[in-house]
C-alpha positions, -999 to +999 in steps of 0.1 A: -536+507-695-507+494-674-513+469-645-483+484-626-456+509-632-428+528-616-429+566-611-412+594-593-426+603-559-448+634-560-432+666-548-397+655-557-374+663-586-342+645-597-314+660-617-286+644-636-258+659-657-236+647-685-208+667-702-193+661-736-168+684-752-180+713-730-216+708-739-236+704-707-267+682-707-288+686-675-318+662-671-346+672-648-371+644-639-404+647-620-438+632-614-468+644-634-503+630-636-516+648-667-505+664-699-512+698-683-488+690-655-462+679-679-465+711-699-463+731-667-431+714-657-416+719-692-425+756-690-408+758-655-376+742-668-376+765-699-379+795-676-352+782-653-328+776-682-340+804-706-304+810-717-299+774-729-297+763-765-322+735-761-347+722-735-358+688-747-389+673-732-403+638-730-432+625-709-452+593-704-486+589-686-500+558-671-529+559-696-504+552-724-501+587-738-465+599-744-448+627-762-413+640-769-397+668-789-362+674-802-366+712-795-344+722-824-318+693-822-315+671-853-345+647-857-346+617-833-313+626-816-327+639-783-364+636-775-367+600-785-336+588-767-348+606-735-382+589-739-366+555-744-348+559-710-382+564-694-397+535-712-368+512-705-371+519-668-408+510-668-417+546-657-450+563-662-466+595-650-432+612-654-417+641-673-381+646-681-366+677-696-330+677-707-314+711-710-284+716-733-258+743-730-238+743-762-201+739-757-190+750-792-183+716-807-207+696-828-213+662-814-229+645-844-261+625-843-245+595-824-229+618-799-262+636-792-281+603-787-254+592-762-254+625-744-292+628-740-295+592-730-267+595-704-282+627-689-316+611-685-300+579-670-282+601-645-314+618-634-331+584-630-301+571-610-303+601-587-340+595-581-334+559-573-305+567-550-327+591-531-354+565-527-379+585-548-388+559-574-420+542-563-440+512-576-476+519-584-501+491-588-539+486-590-552+486-554-588+481-542-599+496-509-622+476-487-640+490-456-651+463-432-675+472-404-674+444-377-682+438-341-655+442-315-655+405-308-644+397-344-616+424-346-586+402-339-598+374-362-606+398-391-573+416-387-555+382-391-578+374-421-567+407-438-531+396-435-538+360-446-554+372-478-525+395-486-541+428-476-530+456-453-550+475-427-546+512-435-564+525-405-590+514-379-619+535-364-633+523-331-669+535-325-700+514-319-685+489-342-650+486-356-644+500-390-613+486-407-601+504-438-580+479-458-562+477-491-557+447-514-539+442-547-569+443-571-584+408-573-570+397-539-600+414-521-625+389-537-617+359-515-614+381-484-648+396-489-662+361-495-645+347-464-658+375-442-693+370-456-691+334-446-678+343-411-708+366-407-733+339-418-741+355-451-742+391-439-722+415-461-699+435-439-677+451-466-679+481-489-656+476-518-641+506-536-631+511-572-596+500-581-570+528-584-533+531-589-515+534-555-484+525-537-489+492-519 
């Protein structure tokens, strides 16, 4: 399991294109969170480009699973190069499908590797240019319930220990919903316990991958 990774923002799709001797290579890149979502995206692209010679898929999940296919191209000339672009960029929870419209000239194994690599790189560059590549890391949520008199001090403590206050609810007490990079919450919780003379004022959630 990764500690952190980059991915494509949910709800977005990036496209890049490379042309060699009239063959068009169109890479389509999006966020997926499961094998089922990857297969759904692959099916969508195949339907979109049903008249293309090849629709070459590659995907990587944050749990380490990955898969690619040459979809009828010579072995290791298309799927693996596409997957290597995703790996090299530190991406996970992503799927890329490169569509090829055959231009009439054979490109040879080396030419195919270069073309599929270039198309995938173009899609990644488009995602980065649009600000749609995000960093995911292990984040732990901490909910602190404190008296109003301690609010200002605890807010500063959150910042001092590297956390962020996501939202605050003011009722009988103040409920501060905070986020910390996993591990950073431990000294904050200890410091707040000390401030409260041993009373535990925090509920600590399970670590999950989030933007921070």
